[in-house]
C-alpha positions in Angstrom: -125.2 -26.3 178.4 -124.4 -29.4 180.3 -127.0 -32.1 180.8 -126.5 -34.9 183.3 -128.6 -38.0 184.0 -128.2 -40.5 186.8 -129.3 -44.1 186.5 -132.5 -45.1 188.4 -131.6 -48.8 188.2 -129.9 -51.6 186.3 -131.3 -53.9 183.6 -130.4 -57.6 183.8 -130.6 -59.9 180.9 -129.0 -63.2 179.6 -126.8 -61.2 177.2 -123.3 -60.8 178.6 -121.9 -59.4 175.4 -123.3 -57.5 172.5 -122.3 -60.0 169.8 -125.1 -62.5 169.0 -127.9 -60.7 170.9 -131.1 -59.5 169.3 -131.1 -56.0 167.8 -134.7 -55.2 168.6 -137.4 -56.5 171.1 -139.2 -58.2 168.2 -136.2 -60.5 167.9 -136.1 -61.2 171.6 -139.6 -62.8 171.9 -139.8 -64.8 175.2 -136.3 -63.6 176.5 -136.7 -62.8 180.1 -134.9 -60.4 182.3 -135.2 -58.2 185.3 -134.9 -54.5 186.1 -133.5 -53.6 189.5 -134.7 -50.2 190.6 -132.5 -48.4 193.1 -134.2 -48.0 196.6 -134.5 -44.2 196.4 -136.6 -44.5 193.2 -138.8 -47.6 194.2 -141.7 -45.4 195.3 -142.0 -44.3 191.6 -143.2 -47.8 190.7 -146.6 -47.2 192.3 -149.4 -48.2 189.9 -147.0 -49.4 187.1 -148.2 -52.9 187.7 -151.5 -52.0 185.8 -149.6 -51.8 182.5 -148.7 -54.8 180.4 -145.9 -53.1 178.5 -143.4 -50.4 179.4 -140.7 -48.3 177.7 -137.2 -48.7 179.1 -135.0 -45.8 178.4 -131.3 -46.6 179.0 -127.7 -45.7 178.4 -125.8 -47.7 175.8 -122.9 -48.2 178.3 -120.8 -50.3 175.9 -121.0 -47.9 173.0 -117.8 -45.9 172.5 -117.8 -42.6 170.6 -120.3 -42.0 167.8 -120.6 -41.9 164.0 -123.0 -39.7 162.1 -123.2 -42.2 159.3 -123.4 -45.9 160.1 -124.1 -49.3 158.5 -127.0 -50.6 160.6 -127.6 -54.3 161.4 -130.4 -54.7 158.9 -128.7 -53.2 155.9 -125.4 -53.1 154.1 -125.7 -49.5 153.0 -124.7 -46.5 155.2 -127.3 -44.2 156.7 -127.4 -41.2 158.9 -127.4 -42.3 162.5 -130.7 -40.5 163.2 -132.3 -42.7 160.5 -131.3 -45.8 162.4 -131.5 -47.3 165.9 -127.7 -47.9 166.0 -126.2 -47.5 169.5 -123.2 -45.4 168.5 -124.9 -42.0 168.8 -123.9 -38.5 170.0 -126.1 -39.3 173.0 -126.0 -43.0 173.5 -129.6 -43.4 174.6 -131.6 -46.6 173.8 -135.3 -47.3 174.1 -137.1 -50.6 174.1 -140.8 -51.6 174.7 -140.8 -54.7 176.9 -143.6 -56.8 178.5 -144.0 -56.2 182.2 -144.7 -59.6 183.9 -144.5 -58.8 187.6 -143.3 -56.3 190.1 -141.8 -57.6 193.3 -140.7 -54.7 195.5 -138.0 -52.8 193.5 -137.6 -55.6 190.9 -139.5 -55.7 187.6 -139.7 -59.1 185.8 -139.8 -58.3 182.1 -139.9 -60.2 178.8 -138.8 -59.6 175.2 -135.5 -58.1 176.4 -133.0 -57.0 173.7 -130.7 -55.2 176.2 -127.2 -56.0 177.3 -126.9 -57.2 180.9 -125.8 -54.5 183.3 -127.2 -51.6 181.3 -127.9 -48.5 183.3 -131.6 -47.6 183.3 -132.5 -43.9 182.9 -136.2 -43.9 182.9 -139.4 -46.0 182.6 -142.6 -44.9 180.9 -145.8 -46.9 180.5 -146.7 -48.0 177.0 -150.2 -46.7 176.2 -151.7 -47.8 172.8 -153.9 -44.7 172.6 -150.8 -42.6 172.8 -148.1 -44.7 171.2 -149.6 -46.9 168.5 -149.4 -44.9 165.2 -149.8 -46.5 161.8 -146.7 -45.7 159.7 -147.1 -44.5 156.1 -143.5 -45.4 155.4 -140.4 -46.8 157.2 -137.7 -45.4 155.0 -134.8 -47.7 154.1 -136.2 -50.3 156.5 -139.0 -51.1 154.0 -136.7 -53.7 152.3 -135.8 -55.2 155.7 -139.4 -55.7 156.9 -139.5 -58.6 159.3 -135.7 -58.9 159.6 -135.6 -57.6 163.2 -136.9 -61.0 164.3 -133.8 -62.9 163.1 -130.9 -60.4 162.9 -128.4 -60.6 165.7 -125.7 -58.2 166.7 -122.2 -58.8 165.2 -120.7 -56.5 167.8 -119.9 -53.7 165.3 -120.9 -50.9 167.7 -119.0 -52.0 170.8 
């Protein structure tokens, strides 16, 4: 079975290279960017302006190949890729929750951006607390890294 996706837009951020950028939106507080939606998809933005936060689903376009076991940014031990958010995945798909500040035609102004400039956007979904906010009983190996996502920066290991 072959699955194909086509970008619906492009994400723009101040991050021109992976090295040194935040590894999660919690580490990108206040970082602003834009999302340029391609004209043929702009009508799909109708009513999105009623949401304060959105999910951006995107393609890790700088990630080459994949590893099933990786050393993630917030640990020195190796873990299965599916127990991490590392970008070097069998299907290099990323997801970030960002603050939606404004929509001006086909351009979304966003904040808390942890995404590389020029990243192809695959989809947008509204963040809905009633659907998406689940208290976690455990966070696996990340328990010992609690709060680290606010300060850890990429060292470029996955590009």
